Chimera marker file (.cmm) of the C-alpha trace (Angstrom):
<marker_set name="trace">
<marker id="1" x="48.336" y="86.946" z="88.208" r="1" g="1" b="0" radius="0.5"/>
<marker id="2" x="48.153" y="83.099" z="88.106" r="1" g="1" b="0" radius="0.5"/>
<marker id="3" x="50.091" y="80.279" z="90.350" r="1" g="1" b="0" radius="0.5"/>
<marker id="4" x="52.992" y="79.840" z="88.275" r="1" g="1" b="0" radius="0.5"/>
<marker id="5" x="53.463" y="76.310" z="90.111" r="1" g="1" b="0" radius="0.5"/>
<marker id="6" x="50.311" y="75.030" z="89.494" r="1" g="1" b="0" radius="0.5"/>
<marker id="7" x="49.591" y="73.490" z="85.659" r="1" g="1" b="0" radius="0.5"/>
<marker id="8" x="47.479" y="75.643" z="83.470" r="1" g="1" b="0" radius="0.5"/>
<marker id="9" x="44.232" y="75.069" z="81.554" r="1" g="1" b="0" radius="0.5"/>
<marker id="10" x="46.700" y="76.592" z="78.411" r="1" g="1" b="0" radius="0.5"/>
<marker id="11" x="48.860" y="73.671" z="78.345" r="1" g="1" b="0" radius="0.5"/>
<marker id="12" x="46.651" y="70.449" z="76.987" r="1" g="1" b="0" radius="0.5"/>
<marker id="13" x="44.476" y="73.266" z="75.257" r="1" g="1" b="0" radius="0.5"/>
<marker id="14" x="47.540" y="74.744" z="73.138" r="1" g="1" b="0" radius="0.5"/>
<marker id="15" x="48.370" y="70.989" z="72.077" r="1" g="1" b="0" radius="0.5"/>
<marker id="16" x="45.032" y="70.385" z="71.089" r="1" g="1" b="0" radius="0.5"/>
<marker id="17" x="44.769" y="73.666" z="68.922" r="1" g="1" b="0" radius="0.5"/>
<marker id="18" x="48.585" y="72.765" z="67.231" r="1" g="1" b="0" radius="0.5"/>
<marker id="19" x="47.140" y="69.215" z="66.284" r="1" g="1" b="0" radius="0.5"/>
<marker id="20" x="44.061" y="70.631" z="65.121" r="1" g="1" b="0" radius="0.5"/>
<marker id="21" x="45.709" y="73.405" z="63.373" r="1" g="1" b="0" radius="0.5"/>
<marker id="22" x="47.779" y="70.639" z="62.251" r="1" g="1" b="0" radius="0.5"/>
<marker id="23" x="44.899" y="68.963" z="60.397" r="1" g="1" b="0" radius="0.5"/>
<marker id="24" x="43.086" y="71.319" z="59.725" r="1" g="1" b="0" radius="0.5"/>
<marker id="25" x="42.885" y="74.207" z="56.214" r="1" g="1" b="0" radius="0.5"/>
<marker id="26" x="41.609" y="77.614" z="55.649" r="1" g="1" b="0" radius="0.5"/>
<marker id="27" x="39.936" y="79.538" z="58.090" r="1" g="1" b="0" radius="0.5"/>
<marker id="28" x="39.665" y="76.674" z="60.601" r="1" g="1" b="0" radius="0.5"/>
<marker id="29" x="43.507" y="76.430" z="60.331" r="1" g="1" b="0" radius="0.5"/>
<marker id="30" x="43.993" y="80.045" z="60.917" r="1" g="1" b="0" radius="0.5"/>
<marker id="31" x="41.356" y="80.166" z="63.756" r="1" g="1" b="0" radius="0.5"/>
<marker id="32" x="43.345" y="76.796" z="65.704" r="1" g="1" b="0" radius="0.5"/>
<marker id="33" x="46.580" y="78.775" z="65.190" r="1" g="1" b="0" radius="0.5"/>
<marker id="34" x="45.549" y="81.458" z="66.542" r="1" g="1" b="0" radius="0.5"/>
<marker id="35" x="43.798" y="80.034" z="69.934" r="1" g="1" b="0" radius="0.5"/>
<marker id="36" x="47.517" y="77.791" z="70.226" r="1" g="1" b="0" radius="0.5"/>
<marker id="37" x="49.179" y="81.492" z="70.181" r="1" g="1" b="0" radius="0.5"/>
<marker id="38" x="46.413" y="82.605" z="72.806" r="1" g="1" b="0" radius="0.5"/>
<marker id="39" x="47.569" y="79.769" z="75.378" r="1" g="1" b="0" radius="0.5"/>
<marker id="40" x="51.668" y="80.455" z="74.181" r="1" g="1" b="0" radius="0.5"/>
<marker id="41" x="50.883" y="83.882" z="75.252" r="1" g="1" b="0" radius="0.5"/>
<marker id="42" x="49.467" y="83.024" z="78.981" r="1" g="1" b="0" radius="0.5"/>
<marker id="43" x="52.781" y="80.796" z="79.400" r="1" g="1" b="0" radius="0.5"/>
<marker id="44" x="54.962" y="83.666" z="77.989" r="1" g="1" b="0" radius="0.5"/>
<marker id="45" x="53.966" y="86.058" z="80.601" r="1" g="1" b="0" radius="0.5"/>
<marker id="46" x="54.587" y="83.449" z="82.952" r="1" g="1" b="0" radius="0.5"/>
<marker id="47" x="57.891" y="82.721" z="82.410" r="1" g="1" b="0" radius="0.5"/>
<marker id="48" x="59.076" y="86.693" z="81.407" r="1" g="1" b="0" radius="0.5"/>
<marker id="49" x="62.143" y="87.654" z="82.595" r="1" g="1" b="0" radius="0.5"/>
<marker id="50" x="62.839" y="84.035" z="84.265" r="1" g="1" b="0" radius="0.5"/>
<marker id="51" x="64.800" y="81.053" z="83.128" r="1" g="1" b="0" radius="0.5"/>
<marker id="52" x="62.131" y="78.489" z="84.562" r="1" g="1" b="0" radius="0.5"/>
<marker id="53" x="58.668" y="79.230" z="85.444" r="1" g="1" b="0" radius="0.5"/>
<marker id="54" x="59.475" y="78.310" z="89.653" r="1" g="1" b="0" radius="0.5"/>
<marker id="55" x="62.169" y="81.376" z="88.853" r="1" g="1" b="0" radius="0.5"/>
<marker id="56" x="66.100" y="80.740" z="89.040" r="1" g="1" b="0" radius="0.5"/>
<marker id="57" x="65.567" y="76.353" z="89.472" r="1" g="1" b="0" radius="0.5"/>
<marker id="58" x="63.840" y="73.847" z="87.843" r="1" g="1" b="0" radius="0.5"/>
<marker id="59" x="60.325" y="73.309" z="88.572" r="1" g="1" b="0" radius="0.5"/>
<marker id="60" x="56.635" y="71.440" z="89.097" r="1" g="1" b="0" radius="0.5"/>
<marker id="61" x="55.348" y="73.498" z="86.000" r="1" g="1" b="0" radius="0.5"/>
<marker id="62" x="58.507" y="73.202" z="84.038" r="1" g="1" b="0" radius="0.5"/>
<marker id="63" x="58.395" y="69.331" z="83.867" r="1" g="1" b="0" radius="0.5"/>
<marker id="64" x="54.357" y="69.753" z="83.539" r="1" g="1" b="0" radius="0.5"/>
<marker id="65" x="55.337" y="72.137" z="80.442" r="1" g="1" b="0" radius="0.5"/>
<marker id="66" x="58.257" y="70.352" z="79.701" r="1" g="1" b="0" radius="0.5"/>
<marker id="67" x="57.104" y="68.194" z="77.136" r="1" g="1" b="0" radius="0.5"/>
<marker id="68" x="55.422" y="71.425" z="74.860" r="1" g="1" b="0" radius="0.5"/>
<marker id="69" x="58.238" y="72.230" z="73.106" r="1" g="1" b="0" radius="0.5"/>
<marker id="70" x="58.953" y="68.942" z="71.447" r="1" g="1" b="0" radius="0.5"/>
<marker id="71" x="55.527" y="68.734" z="70.809" r="1" g="1" b="0" radius="0.5"/>
<marker id="72" x="55.044" y="71.851" z="68.720" r="1" g="1" b="0" radius="0.5"/>
<marker id="73" x="58.407" y="71.626" z="67.061" r="1" g="1" b="0" radius="0.5"/>
<marker id="74" x="56.752" y="68.165" z="65.607" r="1" g="1" b="0" radius="0.5"/>
<marker id="75" x="53.605" y="69.377" z="65.026" r="1" g="1" b="0" radius="0.5"/>
<marker id="76" x="54.839" y="72.064" z="63.351" r="1" g="1" b="0" radius="0.5"/>
<marker id="77" x="56.863" y="70.268" z="60.879" r="1" g="1" b="0" radius="0.5"/>
<marker id="78" x="53.454" y="68.054" z="60.180" r="1" g="1" b="0" radius="0.5"/>
<marker id="79" x="51.584" y="71.213" z="59.815" r="1" g="1" b="0" radius="0.5"/>
<marker id="80" x="53.650" y="73.338" z="57.809" r="1" g="1" b="0" radius="0.5"/>
<marker id="81" x="52.879" y="76.225" z="60.353" r="1" g="1" b="0" radius="0.5"/>
<marker id="82" x="54.626" y="78.277" z="62.451" r="1" g="1" b="0" radius="0.5"/>
<marker id="83" x="53.430" y="78.419" z="66.437" r="1" g="1" b="0" radius="0.5"/>
<marker id="84" x="56.281" y="79.042" z="68.799" r="1" g="1" b="0" radius="0.5"/>
<marker id="85" x="58.408" y="82.176" z="67.148" r="1" g="1" b="0" radius="0.5"/>
<marker id="86" x="61.501" y="83.587" z="68.735" r="1" g="1" b="0" radius="0.5"/>
<marker id="87" x="59.748" y="86.990" z="68.068" r="1" g="1" b="0" radius="0.5"/>
<marker id="88" x="56.240" y="86.755" z="69.417" r="1" g="1" b="0" radius="0.5"/>
<marker id="89" x="57.198" y="84.497" z="72.358" r="1" g="1" b="0" radius="0.5"/>
<marker id="90" x="61.199" y="85.479" z="73.291" r="1" g="1" b="0" radius="0.5"/>
<marker id="91" x="60.901" y="84.275" z="76.769" r="1" g="1" b="0" radius="0.5"/>
<marker id="92" x="59.039" y="81.018" z="76.174" r="1" g="1" b="0" radius="0.5"/>
<marker id="93" x="60.997" y="80.535" z="73.089" r="1" g="1" b="0" radius="0.5"/>
<marker id="94" x="64.519" y="80.196" z="74.877" r="1" g="1" b="0" radius="0.5"/>
<marker id="95" x="63.126" y="78.819" z="77.795" r="1" g="1" b="0" radius="0.5"/>
<marker id="96" x="61.889" y="75.848" z="75.566" r="1" g="1" b="0" radius="0.5"/>
<marker id="97" x="65.504" y="76.095" z="74.135" r="1" g="1" b="0" radius="0.5"/>
<marker id="98" x="67.039" y="75.585" z="76.978" r="1" g="1" b="0" radius="0.5"/>
<marker id="99" x="64.637" y="73.289" z="78.388" r="1" g="1" b="0" radius="0.5"/>
<marker id="100" x="65.392" y="70.842" z="76.408" r="1" g="1" b="0" radius="0.5"/>
<marker id="101" x="69.252" y="70.631" z="76.036" r="1" g="1" b="0" radius="0.5"/>
<marker id="102" x="69.199" y="69.891" z="80.135" r="1" g="1" b="0" radius="0.5"/>
<marker id="103" x="71.176" y="66.411" z="80.276" r="1" g="1" b="0" radius="0.5"/>
<marker id="104" x="68.216" y="64.369" z="82.021" r="1" g="1" b="0" radius="0.5"/>
<marker id="105" x="65.685" y="66.247" z="79.938" r="1" g="1" b="0" radius="0.5"/>
<marker id="106" x="67.254" y="65.293" z="76.782" r="1" g="1" b="0" radius="0.5"/>
<marker id="107" x="67.649" y="61.578" z="78.172" r="1" g="1" b="0" radius="0.5"/>
<marker id="108" x="64.302" y="61.235" z="78.991" r="1" g="1" b="0" radius="0.5"/>
<marker id="109" x="63.051" y="62.678" z="75.704" r="1" g="1" b="0" radius="0.5"/>
<marker id="110" x="62.118" y="60.777" z="72.285" r="1" g="1" b="0" radius="0.5"/>
<marker id="111" x="63.779" y="61.062" z="68.880" r="1" g="1" b="0" radius="0.5"/>
<marker id="112" x="62.200" y="63.857" z="67.644" r="1" g="1" b="0" radius="0.5"/>
<marker id="113" x="62.138" y="62.061" z="64.512" r="1" g="1" b="0" radius="0.5"/>
<marker id="114" x="60.112" y="59.628" z="65.882" r="1" g="1" b="0" radius="0.5"/>
<marker id="115" x="57.815" y="62.267" z="67.285" r="1" g="1" b="0" radius="0.5"/>
<marker id="116" x="57.503" y="63.527" z="63.554" r="1" g="1" b="0" radius="0.5"/>
<marker id="117" x="56.591" y="60.233" z="61.938" r="1" g="1" b="0" radius="0.5"/>
<marker id="118" x="54.438" y="59.333" z="64.540" r="1" g="1" b="0" radius="0.5"/>
<marker id="119" x="52.294" y="62.572" z="63.855" r="1" g="1" b="0" radius="0.5"/>
<marker id="120" x="52.244" y="62.309" z="60.014" r="1" g="1" b="0" radius="0.5"/>
<marker id="121" x="51.312" y="58.668" z="60.572" r="1" g="1" b="0" radius="0.5"/>
<marker id="122" x="48.183" y="59.621" z="62.454" r="1" g="1" b="0" radius="0.5"/>
<marker id="123" x="47.308" y="62.775" z="60.585" r="1" g="1" b="0" radius="0.5"/>
<marker id="124" x="47.566" y="60.563" z="57.195" r="1" g="1" b="0" radius="0.5"/>
<marker id="125" x="45.266" y="58.586" z="59.840" r="1" g="1" b="0" radius="0.5"/>
<marker id="126" x="42.719" y="61.048" z="60.577" r="1" g="1" b="0" radius="0.5"/>
<marker id="127" x="42.675" y="62.639" z="57.152" r="1" g="1" b="0" radius="0.5"/>
<marker id="128" x="41.867" y="59.026" z="55.564" r="1" g="1" b="0" radius="0.5"/>
<marker id="129" x="38.631" y="58.300" z="57.989" r="1" g="1" b="0" radius="0.5"/>
<marker id="130" x="37.288" y="62.058" z="57.486" r="1" g="1" b="0" radius="0.5"/>
<marker id="131" x="37.688" y="61.298" z="53.341" r="1" g="1" b="0" radius="0.5"/>
<marker id="132" x="35.891" y="57.985" z="53.870" r="1" g="1" b="0" radius="0.5"/>
<marker id="133" x="33.327" y="59.390" z="55.867" r="1" g="1" b="0" radius="0.5"/>
<marker id="134" x="32.111" y="61.619" z="53.683" r="1" g="1" b="0" radius="0.5"/>
<link id1="1" id2="2" r="1" g="1" b="0" radius="0.2"/>
<link id1="2" id2="3" r="1" g="1" b="0" radius="0.2"/>
<link id1="3" id2="4" r="1" g="1" b="0" radius="0.2"/>
<link id1="4" id2="5" r="1" g="1" b="0" radius="0.2"/>
<link id1="5" id2="6" r="1" g="1" b="0" radius="0.2"/>
<link id1="6" id2="7" r="1" g="1" b="0" radius="0.2"/>
<link id1="7" id2="8" r="1" g="1" b="0" radius="0.2"/>
<link id1="8" id2="9" r="1" g="1" b="0" radius="0.2"/>
<link id1="9" id2="10" r="1" g="1" b="0" radius="0.2"/>
<link id1="10" id2="11" r="1" g="1" b="0" radius="0.2"/>
<link id1="11" id2="12" r="1" g="1" b="0" radius="0.2"/>
<link id1="12" id2="13" r="1" g="1" b="0" radius="0.2"/>
<link id1="13" id2="14" r="1" g="1" b="0" radius="0.2"/>
<link id1="14" id2="15" r="1" g="1" b="0" radius="0.2"/>
<link id1="15" id2="16" r="1" g="1" b="0" radius="0.2"/>
<link id1="16" id2="17" r="1" g="1" b="0" radius="0.2"/>
<link id1="17" id2="18" r="1" g="1" b="0" radius="0.2"/>
<link id1="18" id2="19" r="1" g="1" b="0" radius="0.2"/>
<link id1="19" id2="20" r="1" g="1" b="0" radius="0.2"/>
<link id1="20" id2="21" r="1" g="1" b="0" radius="0.2"/>
<link id1="21" id2="22" r="1" g="1" b="0" radius="0.2"/>
<link id1="22" id2="23" r="1" g="1" b="0" radius="0.2"/>
<link id1="23" id2="24" r="1" g="1" b="0" radius="0.2"/>
<link id1="24" id2="25" r="1" g="1" b="0" radius="0.2"/>
<link id1="25" id2="26" r="1" g="1" b="0" radius="0.2"/>
<link id1="26" id2="27" r="1" g="1" b="0" radius="0.2"/>
<link id1="27" id2="28" r="1" g="1" b="0" radius="0.2"/>
<link id1="28" id2="29" r="1" g="1" b="0" radius="0.2"/>
<link id1="29" id2="30" r="1" g="1" b="0" radius="0.2"/>
<link id1="30" id2="31" r="1" g="1" b="0" radius="0.2"/>
<link id1="31" id2="32" r="1" g="1" b="0" radius="0.2"/>
<link id1="32" id2="33" r="1" g="1" b="0" radius="0.2"/>
<link id1="33" id2="34" r="1" g="1" b="0" radius="0.2"/>
<link id1="34" id2="35" r="1" g="1" b="0" radius="0.2"/>
<link id1="35" id2="36" r="1" g="1" b="0" radius="0.2"/>
<link id1="36" id2="37" r="1" g="1" b="0" radius="0.2"/>
<link id1="37" id2="38" r="1" g="1" b="0" radius="0.2"/>
<link id1="38" id2="39" r="1" g="1" b="0" radius="0.2"/>
<link id1="39" id2="40" r="1" g="1" b="0" radius="0.2"/>
<link id1="40" id2="41" r="1" g="1" b="0" radius="0.2"/>
<link id1="41" id2="42" r="1" g="1" b="0" radius="0.2"/>
<link id1="42" id2="43" r="1" g="1" b="0" radius="0.2"/>
<link id1="43" id2="44" r="1" g="1" b="0" radius="0.2"/>
<link id1="44" id2="45" r="1" g="1" b="0" radius="0.2"/>
<link id1="45" id2="46" r="1" g="1" b="0" radius="0.2"/>
<link id1="46" id2="47" r="1" g="1" b="0" radius="0.2"/>
<link id1="47" id2="48" r="1" g="1" b="0" radius="0.2"/>
<link id1="48" id2="49" r="1" g="1" b="0" radius="0.2"/>
<link id1="49" id2="50" r="1" g="1" b="0" radius="0.2"/>
<link id1="50" id2="51" r="1" g="1" b="0" radius="0.2"/>
<link id1="51" id2="52" r="1" g="1" b="0" radius="0.2"/>
<link id1="52" id2="53" r="1" g="1" b="0" radius="0.2"/>
<link id1="53" id2="54" r="1" g="1" b="0" radius="0.2"/>
<link id1="54" id2="55" r="1" g="1" b="0" radius="0.2"/>
<link id1="55" id2="56" r="1" g="1" b="0" radius="0.2"/>
<link id1="56" id2="57" r="1" g="1" b="0" radius="0.2"/>
<link id1="57" id2="58" r="1" g="1" b="0" radius="0.2"/>
<link id1="58" id2="59" r="1" g="1" b="0" radius="0.2"/>
<link id1="59" id2="60" r="1" g="1" b="0" radius="0.2"/>
<link id1="60" id2="61" r="1" g="1" b="0" radius="0.2"/>
<link id1="61" id2="62" r="1" g="1" b="0" radius="0.2"/>
<link id1="62" id2="63" r="1" g="1" b="0" radius="0.2"/>
<link id1="63" id2="64" r="1" g="1" b="0" radius="0.2"/>
<link id1="64" id2="65" r="1" g="1" b="0" radius="0.2"/>
<link id1="65" id2="66" r="1" g="1" b="0" radius="0.2"/>
<link id1="66" id2="67" r="1" g="1" b="0" radius="0.2"/>
<link id1="67" id2="68" r="1" g="1" b="0" radius="0.2"/>
<link id1="68" id2="69" r="1" g="1" b="0" radius="0.2"/>
<link id1="69" id2="70" r="1" g="1" b="0" radius="0.2"/>
<link id1="70" id2="71" r="1" g="1" b="0" radius="0.2"/>
<link id1="71" id2="72" r="1" g="1" b="0" radius="0.2"/>
<link id1="72" id2="73" r="1" g="1" b="0" radius="0.2"/>
<link id1="73" id2="74" r="1" g="1" b="0" radius="0.2"/>
<link id1="74" id2="75" r="1" g="1" b="0" radius="0.2"/>
<link id1="75" id2="76" r="1" g="1" b="0" radius="0.2"/>
<link id1="76" id2="77" r="1" g="1" b="0" radius="0.2"/>
<link id1="77" id2="78" r="1" g="1" b="0" radius="0.2"/>
<link id1="78" id2="79" r="1" g="1" b="0" radius="0.2"/>
<link id1="79" id2="80" r="1" g="1" b="0" radius="0.2"/>
<link id1="80" id2="81" r="1" g="1" b="0" radius="0.2"/>
<link id1="81" id2="82" r="1" g="1" b="0" radius="0.2"/>
<link id1="82" id2="83" r="1" g="1" b="0" radius="0.2"/>
<link id1="83" id2="84" r="1" g="1" b="0" radius="0.2"/>
<link id1="84" id2="85" r="1" g="1" b="0" radius="0.2"/>
<link id1="85" id2="86" r="1" g="1" b="0" radius="0.2"/>
<link id1="86" id2="87" r="1" g="1" b="0" radius="0.2"/>
<link id1="87" id2="88" r="1" g="1" b="0" radius="0.2"/>
<link id1="88" id2="89" r="1" g="1" b="0" radius="0.2"/>
<link id1="89" id2="90" r="1" g="1" b="0" radius="0.2"/>
<link id1="90" id2="91" r="1" g="1" b="0" radius="0.2"/>
<link id1="91" id2="92" r="1" g="1" b="0" radius="0.2"/>
<link id1="92" id2="93" r="1" g="1" b="0" radius="0.2"/>
<link id1="93" id2="94" r="1" g="1" b="0" radius="0.2"/>
<link id1="94" id2="95" r="1" g="1" b="0" radius="0.2"/>
<link id1="95" id2="96" r="1" g="1" b="0" radius="0.2"/>
<link id1="96" id2="97" r="1" g="1" b="0" radius="0.2"/>
<link id1="97" id2="98" r="1" g="1" b="0" radius="0.2"/>
<link id1="98" id2="99" r="1" g="1" b="0" radius="0.2"/>
<link id1="99" id2="100" r="1" g="1" b="0" radius="0.2"/>
<link id1="100" id2="101" r="1" g="1" b="0" radius="0.2"/>
<link id1="101" id2="102" r="1" g="1" b="0" radius="0.2"/>
<link id1="102" id2="103" r="1" g="1" b="0" radius="0.2"/>
<link id1="103" id2="104" r="1" g="1" b="0" radius="0.2"/>
<link id1="104" id2="105" r="1" g="1" b="0" radius="0.2"/>
<link id1="105" id2="106" r="1" g="1" b="0" radius="0.2"/>
<link id1="106" id2="107" r="1" g="1" b="0" radius="0.2"/>
<link id1="107" id2="108" r="1" g="1" b="0" radius="0.2"/>
<link id1="108" id2="109" r="1" g="1" b="0" radius="0.2"/>
<link id1="109" id2="110" r="1" g="1" b="0" radius="0.2"/>
<link id1="110" id2="111" r="1" g="1" b="0" radius="0.2"/>
<link id1="111" id2="112" r="1" g="1" b="0" radius="0.2"/>
<link id1="112" id2="113" r="1" g="1" b="0" radius="0.2"/>
<link id1="113" id2="114" r="1" g="1" b="0" radius="0.2"/>
<link id1="114" id2="115" r="1" g="1" b="0" radius="0.2"/>
<link id1="115" id2="116" r="1" g="1" b="0" radius="0.2"/>
<link id1="116" id2="117" r="1" g="1" b="0" radius="0.2"/>
<link id1="117" id2="118" r="1" g="1" b="0" radius="0.2"/>
<link id1="118" id2="119" r="1" g="1" b="0" radius="0.2"/>
<link id1="119" id2="120" r="1" g="1" b="0" radius="0.2"/>
<link id1="120" id2="121" r="1" g="1" b="0" radius="0.2"/>
<link id1="121" id2="122" r="1" g="1" b="0" radius="0.2"/>
<link id1="122" id2="123" r="1" g="1" b="0" radius="0.2"/>
<link id1="123" id2="124" r="1" g="1" b="0" radius="0.2"/>
<link id1="124" id2="125" r="1" g="1" b="0" radius="0.2"/>
<link id1="125" id2="126" r="1" g="1" b="0" radius="0.2"/>
<link id1="126" id2="127" r="1" g="1" b="0" radius="0.2"/>
<link id1="127" id2="128" r="1" g="1" b="0" radius="0.2"/>
<link id1="128" id2="129" r="1" g="1" b="0" radius="0.2"/>
<link id1="129" id2="130" r="1" g="1" b="0" radius="0.2"/>
<link id1="130" id2="131" r="1" g="1" b="0" radius="0.2"/>
<link id1="131" id2="132" r="1" g="1" b="0" radius="0.2"/>
<link id1="132" id2="133" r="1" g="1" b="0" radius="0.2"/>
<link id1="133" id2="134" r="1" g="1" b="0" radius="0.2"/>
</marker_set>
């Protein structure tokens, strides 16, 4: 079993795949969503049956992946898709729901609306750049 205190290669891959799914269409979007869900499945196994990745208390890995719930939620909205479904990833979903409500985490997190606006602007820019280069 992987060391639950060590960051996973799946963390950045998950967000990259979510971004790719957000900007893609058709089969490319479906493949990126599937890849992101594979990374989420890895994280789901790491937290299964525990309130935090390290056990009963917040640990290093919780802080390392703690930005995922906010970013994935914003990317899901921008890409009109669902990645971290409560039925498919019940433990990860519960962790995300609880983690973002911890007062010091709330205080340090950017407002979701600003993150969504940022991703929408970035998505618009990328789509425009791609269209102009074709």
